[in-house]
C-alpha positions in Angstrom: 0.4 -0.2 0.1 1.7 3.3 -0.8 1.5 6.5 2.1 -1.0 8.4 -0.3 -3.5 5.2 0.7 -2.3 4.6 4.5 -3.2 8.9 4.8 -6.7 7.7 3.5 -6.9 5.7 6.5 -5.3 7.5 9.1 -5.7 11.7 7.7 -3.2 12.4 10.5 -0.8 11.0 8.9 -0.9 14.4 6.1 0.3 17.0 8.5 3.2 14.9 10.3 6.2 12.6 9.9 5.5 9.7 8.6 7.4 7.2 6.7 6.6 3.5 5.7 9.6 1.0 7.2 8.6 -2.6 6.0 6.5 -4.5 3.6 2.6 -5.8 4.2 2.6 -8.9 6.1 -0.1 -11.0 8.2 2.4 -12.6 10.2 1.9 -10.5 13.1 -0.2 -7.5 14.3 0.4 -4.3 15.9 -0.2 -5.6 19.8 3.0 -8.4 18.8 5.2 -5.3 16.9 4.7 -3.2 20.1 5.7 -6.0 22.4 8.5 -6.5 20.0 7.5 -10.0 18.0 7.4 -10.5 14.6 6.9 -13.7 14.4 3.0 -14.2 15.8 -0.3 -12.2 15.5 -1.4 -11.1 19.0 -5.3 -11.0 19.8 -7.0 -12.4 22.7 -8.8 -14.7 20.5 -8.7 -18.5 20.6 -7.2 -18.7 16.9 -3.8 -16.2 18.0 -1.0 -15.9 20.5 -1.8 -14.3 23.7 0.6 -14.3 27.2 -0.2 -17.5 29.2 -2.4 -16.6 32.4 -3.6 -13.4 30.8 -7.5 -13.0 30.2 -8.7 -13.9 26.6 -10.7 -10.3 26.5 -10.7 -7.7 24.7 -10.8 -5.2 27.5 -8.2 -2.7 28.8 -7.0 -4.4 31.5 -6.6 -7.4 29.4 -4.2 -5.3 27.5 -2.2 -3.9 29.9 -1.6 -7.5 31.9 -0.6 -8.8 28.2 2.2 -5.9 28.0 3.1 -6.6 31.9 4.0 -10.0 31.2 6.9 -8.2 29.0 7.7 -6.1 31.7 6.1 -3.0 31.0 4.6 -0.8 33.7 2.1 2.2 33.6 3.3 5.5 33.3 1.8 9.0 32.8 2.6 10.2 29.1 4.1 9.2 26.0 7.0 11.7 26.5 10.4 10.5 25.1 12.6 9.2 28.4 16.2 8.2 28.0 16.5 4.2 28.9 12.8 3.2 28.1 10.7 1.7 25.6 7.2 3.2 26.0 3.8 1.6 24.1 0.9 3.2 23.6 -2.8 1.6 23.8 -5.6 3.1 21.8 -9.3 2.5 22.2 -12.7 3.0 20.4 -15.4 5.3 21.7 -16.3 2.0 23.6 -12.7 1.6 25.2 -11.6 -1.6 23.3 -8.5 -1.7 22.5 -7.3 -1.2 18.9 -4.1 -0.5 18.6 -0.7 -0.1 19.9 2.4 2.0 19.4 6.0 1.5 20.4 8.2 4.6 21.2 11.2 4.1 18.6 14.8 4.8 20.3 14.8 8.7 18.7 11.4 9.5 19.9 9.3 8.6 17.2 6.5 6.0 17.1 6.6 2.6 15.2 3.4 1.0 14.6 2.0 -2.2 12.4 -1.0 -1.5 10.9 -3.1 -4.8 10.6 -1.7 -6.8 7.9 -0.3 -3.6 6.1 3.1 -2.0 6.4 5.1 -1.1 9.6 5.3 2.9 9.8 7.2 5.1 11.6 4.6 8.2 13.0 3.6 11.0 15.5 1.6 9.5 18.0 -1.3 11.3 17.9 -1.1 10.8 13.7 -2.9 7.4 14.2 -5.8 8.7 16.2 -9.4 9.2 14.4 -11.6 6.9 13.2 -9.3 4.2 12.4 -8.4 3.7 16.1 -9.9 5.9 17.9 -7.4 7.7 20.8 -4.7 6.6 23.1 -6.1 6.1 27.1 -2.9 4.7 28.1 0.6 4.5 28.5 3.3 2.0 29.5 7.3 1.3 30.0 9.9 -0.5 30.7 13.9 -0.4 30.7 16.2 -1.1 28.1 
């Protein structure tokens, strides 16, 4: 998919820094990518990988618990902090998780857009109709 097509899905990309960093693939999704896994599709359904002992529920608390298994703790914001990796969890209007992004070492964010490409971007550029808004931040030591 081209950047023009991604901008149609995520209009906020048109006014901010963004760059496609990988080809399309269905091998992994945004939750896996945020967790540092590019081998599995993470989702709390029965057909996907989900961390052991974490409820298989599409709820913010279950997604937080999934990232806690990776060593993440809740933090206040997505501001860059040297020595930490941060993630941001997006939800829709019903507070159902839709997406997660990981902060890159340069302070920008990286996302896997479903089966589409990986993308470097400004965090709020993905907010909107497709993914909703960021409601939760987590971090862990690098």
